[in-house]
C-alpha positions as CSV (number, residue, x, y, z in Angstrom):
1,M,-4.7,0.9,-13.2
2,E,-7.5,0.0,-10.8
3,R,-6.2,-3.6,-10.7
4,V,-2.7,-2.5,-10.0
5,F,-3.7,-0.3,-7.1
6,L,-6.1,-2.9,-5.7
7,I,-3.2,-5.4,-5.7
8,L,-0.8,-2.9,-4.2
9,G,-3.4,-1.9,-1.6
10,G,-4.1,-5.5,-0.6
11,I,-0.4,-6.4,-0.3
12,S,0.3,-3.2,1.5
13,G,-2.5,-3.8,4.0
14,F,-1.2,-7.3,4.7
15,L,2.3,-5.9,5.3
16,A,0.9,-3.1,7.5
17,V,-0.9,-5.6,9.7
18,A,2.1,-7.8,9.8
19,A,4.3,-4.9,10.8
20,G,1.9,-3.8,13.5
21,A,1.9,-7.4,14.9
22,F,5.6,-7.6,14.7
23,G,6.0,-4.3,16.5
24,G,3.4,-5.1,19.2
25,H,4.8,-8.5,19.9
26,A,8.4,-9.1,18.8
27,L,9.8,-5.6,19.2
28,K,8.0,-4.7,22.5
29,E,10.9,-6.0,24.6
30,R,13.7,-5.3,22.2
31,L,13.3,-1.6,21.3
32,A,13.5,1.5,23.5
33,P,10.0,3.0,23.9
34,E,10.8,6.0,21.7
35,M,12.0,3.7,18.9
36,L,8.9,1.5,19.3
37,A,6.7,4.6,19.0
38,I,8.5,5.5,15.7
39,F,7.9,2.0,14.4
40,E,4.2,2.2,15.4
41,V,3.8,5.5,13.5
42,G,5.2,3.8,10.4
43,A,2.7,0.9,10.8
44,R,-0.2,3.2,11.4
45,Y,0.5,5.3,8.3
46,H,1.2,2.2,6.3
47,L,-2.3,0.9,7.0
48,Y,-3.9,4.3,6.3
49,H,-2.3,4.4,3.0
50,A,-3.0,0.8,2.1
51,L,-6.7,1.9,2.5
52,A,-5.9,5.0,0.4
53,L,-4.6,2.7,-2.4
54,L,-7.9,0.7,-2.3
55,A,-9.8,4.0,-2.5
56,T,-7.7,5.0,-5.4
57,A,-8.4,1.7,-7.2
58,W,-12.1,2.5,-6.8
59,A,-11.5,6.1,-8.0
60,C,-9.8,4.7,-11.1
61,T,-13.1,3.1,-12.1
62,R,-15.1,6.3,-11.5
63,W,-12.6,9.0,-12.7
64,P,-9.9,7.3,-14.8
65,G,-7.0,9.5,-15.8
66,P,-3.7,10.9,-14.9
67,W,-4.8,12.4,-11.5
68,T,-6.0,9.0,-10.1
69,S,-2.9,7.3,-11.4
70,A,-0.7,9.9,-9.9
71,A,-2.5,9.6,-6.5
72,G,-1.9,5.8,-6.4
73,W,1.8,6.1,-7.3
74,C,2.2,8.9,-4.7
75,F,0.6,6.7,-2.0
76,A,2.8,3.7,-3.0
77,G,5.9,5.8,-3.1
78,G,5.0,7.6,0.1
79,T,4.6,4.3,1.8
80,L,8.0,3.1,0.8
81,L,9.7,6.4,1.8
82,F,7.7,7.4,4.9
83,C,7.0,4.1,6.4
84,G,10.1,2.3,5.2
85,S,12.3,5.0,6.6
86,L,10.6,4.9,10.0
87,Y,10.8,1.1,10.1
88,L,14.5,1.2,9.3
89,L,15.2,4.1,11.6
90,S,13.6,2.3,14.5
91,L,15.2,-1.0,13.8
92,T,18.7,0.2,13.1
93,G,18.9,3.5,14.9
94,T,20.4,5.1,11.8
95,R,19.4,8.7,12.3
96,W,20.0,10.0,8.7
97,L,17.0,7.9,7.6
98,G,14.9,10.5,9.4
99,A,15.8,12.9,6.5
100,V,14.0,10.6,4.0
101,T,10.7,10.5,6.0
102,P,9.5,14.0,5.1
103,L,9.8,13.1,1.4
104,G,7.4,10.3,2.0
105,G,5.1,12.6,3.8
106,L,5.1,15.0,0.9
107,A,4.3,12.1,-1.4
108,F,1.3,11.2,0.8
109,M,0.0,14.8,0.7
110,A,0.5,15.0,-3.0
111,G,-1.5,11.7,-3.3
112,W,-4.4,13.1,-1.4
113,L,-4.4,16.3,-3.5
114,C,-4.3,14.3,-6.7
115,L,-7.2,12.2,-5.5
116,A,-9.2,15.3,-4.8
117,A,-8.2,16.7,-8.2
118,A,-9.4,13.5,-9.9
119,A,-12.8,13.8,-8.3
120,W,-13.0,17.6,-9.0
121,R,-12.1,17.2,-12.7
122,G,-14.1,14.0,-13.1
Protein backbone atom coordinates (compact mmCIF):
# COMPACT_ATOMS: atom_id res chain seq x y z
CA MET A 1 0.00 0.00 0.00
CA GLU A 2 2.87 2.36 0.66
CA ARG A 3 3.70 2.49 -3.03
CA VAL A 4 0.08 3.24 -3.97
CA PHE A 5 -0.18 6.07 -1.45
CA LEU A 6 3.21 7.47 -2.44
CA ILE A 7 2.12 7.53 -6.09
CA LEU A 8 -1.25 9.07 -5.20
CA GLY A 9 0.46 11.62 -2.95
CA GLY A 10 2.93 12.60 -5.65
CA ILE A 11 0.26 12.99 -8.31
CA SER A 12 -2.03 14.80 -5.89
CA GLY A 13 0.77 17.19 -4.90
CA PHE A 14 1.47 17.95 -8.54
CA LEU A 15 -2.22 18.61 -9.20
CA ALA A 16 -2.52 20.79 -6.08
CA VAL A 17 0.38 22.99 -7.17
CA ALA A 18 -1.06 23.17 -10.70
CA ALA A 19 -4.47 24.13 -9.29
CA GLY A 20 -2.91 26.81 -7.10
CA ALA A 21 -1.02 28.28 -10.05
CA PHE A 22 -4.12 28.11 -12.23
CA GLY A 23 -6.16 29.89 -9.56
CA GLY A 24 -3.52 32.50 -8.92
CA HIS A 25 -2.89 33.33 -12.55
CA ALA A 26 -5.62 32.24 -14.95
CA LEU A 27 -8.62 32.66 -12.67
CA LYS A 28 -7.65 35.85 -10.89
CA GLU A 29 -9.34 38.07 -13.46
CA ARG A 30 -12.12 35.65 -14.40
CA LEU A 31 -13.73 34.75 -11.08
CA ALA A 32 -15.48 36.89 -8.53
CA PRO A 33 -13.36 37.29 -5.38
CA GLU A 34 -15.61 34.99 -3.31
CA MET A 35 -15.39 32.23 -5.94
CA LEU A 36 -11.62 32.64 -6.19
CA ALA A 37 -11.42 32.30 -2.39
CA ILE A 38 -13.40 29.05 -2.59
CA PHE A 39 -11.05 27.75 -5.29
CA GLU A 40 -8.03 28.67 -3.16
CA VAL A 41 -9.43 26.77 -0.14
CA GLY A 42 -9.72 23.71 -2.37
CA ALA A 43 -6.12 24.08 -3.57
CA ARG A 44 -4.84 24.57 -0.01
CA TYR A 45 -6.59 21.48 1.36
CA HIS A 46 -5.55 19.56 -1.74
CA LEU A 47 -1.90 20.23 -0.99
CA TYR A 48 -2.27 19.47 2.73
CA HIS A 49 -3.77 16.11 1.96
CA ALA A 50 -1.24 15.28 -0.74
CA LEU A 51 1.29 15.57 2.08
CA ALA A 52 -1.00 13.46 4.27
CA LEU A 53 -0.92 10.75 1.59
CA LEU A 54 2.88 10.85 1.64
CA ALA A 55 2.83 10.55 5.44
CA THR A 56 0.44 7.63 5.11
CA ALA A 57 2.80 5.92 2.67
CA TRP A 58 5.53 6.21 5.32
CA ALA A 59 3.13 5.02 8.04
CA CYS A 60 2.38 1.91 5.96
CA THR A 61 6.03 0.90 6.26
CA ARG A 62 6.00 1.44 10.03
CA TRP A 63 2.49 0.29 11.00
CA PRO A 64 1.05 -1.76 8.12
CA GLY A 65 -2.54 -2.80 8.45
CA PRO A 66 -6.13 -1.79 7.92
CA TRP A 67 -5.90 1.53 9.81
CA THR A 68 -3.15 2.94 7.63
CA SER A 69 -4.87 1.73 4.47
CA ALA A 70 -8.15 3.27 5.59
CA ALA A 71 -6.36 6.55 6.32
CA GLY A 72 -4.91 6.71 2.81
CA TRP A 73 -8.20 5.93 1.12
CA CYS A 74 -9.99 8.48 3.29
CA PHE A 75 -7.45 11.14 2.30
CA ALA A 76 -7.76 10.24 -1.38
CA GLY A 77 -11.56 10.17 -1.27
CA GLY A 78 -11.68 13.36 0.76
CA THR A 79 -9.53 15.10 -1.81
CA LEU A 80 -11.91 14.11 -4.60
CA LEU A 81 -15.04 15.08 -2.68
CA PHE A 82 -13.87 18.15 -0.75
CA CYS A 83 -11.43 19.73 -3.17
CA GLY A 84 -13.20 18.53 -6.29
CA SER A 85 -16.52 19.98 -5.16
CA LEU A 86 -14.90 23.31 -4.29
CA TYR A 87 -13.12 23.47 -7.65
CA LEU A 88 -16.32 22.71 -9.53
CA LEU A 89 -18.42 25.06 -7.39
CA SER A 90 -16.06 27.96 -7.98
CA LEU A 91 -15.72 27.30 -11.72
CA THR A 92 -19.37 26.57 -12.51
CA GLY A 93 -21.28 28.39 -9.78
CA THR A 94 -23.38 25.26 -9.27
CA ARG A 95 -24.39 25.70 -5.64
CA TRP A 96 -25.62 22.15 -4.94
CA LEU A 97 -21.99 21.02 -5.15
CA GLY A 98 -21.52 22.71 -1.78
CA ALA A 99 -23.58 19.86 -0.29
CA VAL A 100 -20.86 17.38 -1.29
CA THR A 101 -18.04 19.33 0.37
CA PRO A 102 -18.82 18.29 3.98
CA LEU A 103 -18.64 14.63 2.98
CA GLY A 104 -15.08 15.22 1.85
CA GLY A 105 -14.35 17.04 5.10
CA LEU A 106 -15.65 14.04 7.04
CA ALA A 107 -13.42 11.77 4.98
CA PHE A 108 -10.42 13.98 5.82
CA MET A 109 -11.24 13.84 9.53
CA ALA A 110 -11.73 10.07 9.38
CA GLY A 111 -8.36 9.75 7.65
CA TRP A 112 -6.60 11.64 10.41
CA LEU A 113 -8.28 9.49 13.07
CA CYS A 114 -7.35 6.32 11.19
CA LEU A 115 -3.75 7.47 10.96
CA ALA A 116 -3.71 8.14 14.71
CA ALA A 117 -5.29 4.71 15.35
CA ALA A 118 -2.63 3.05 13.20
CA ALA A 119 0.13 4.58 15.29
CA TRP A 120 -1.72 3.88 18.55
CA ARG A 121 -2.29 0.22 17.73
CA GLY A 122 1.09 -0.17 16.02
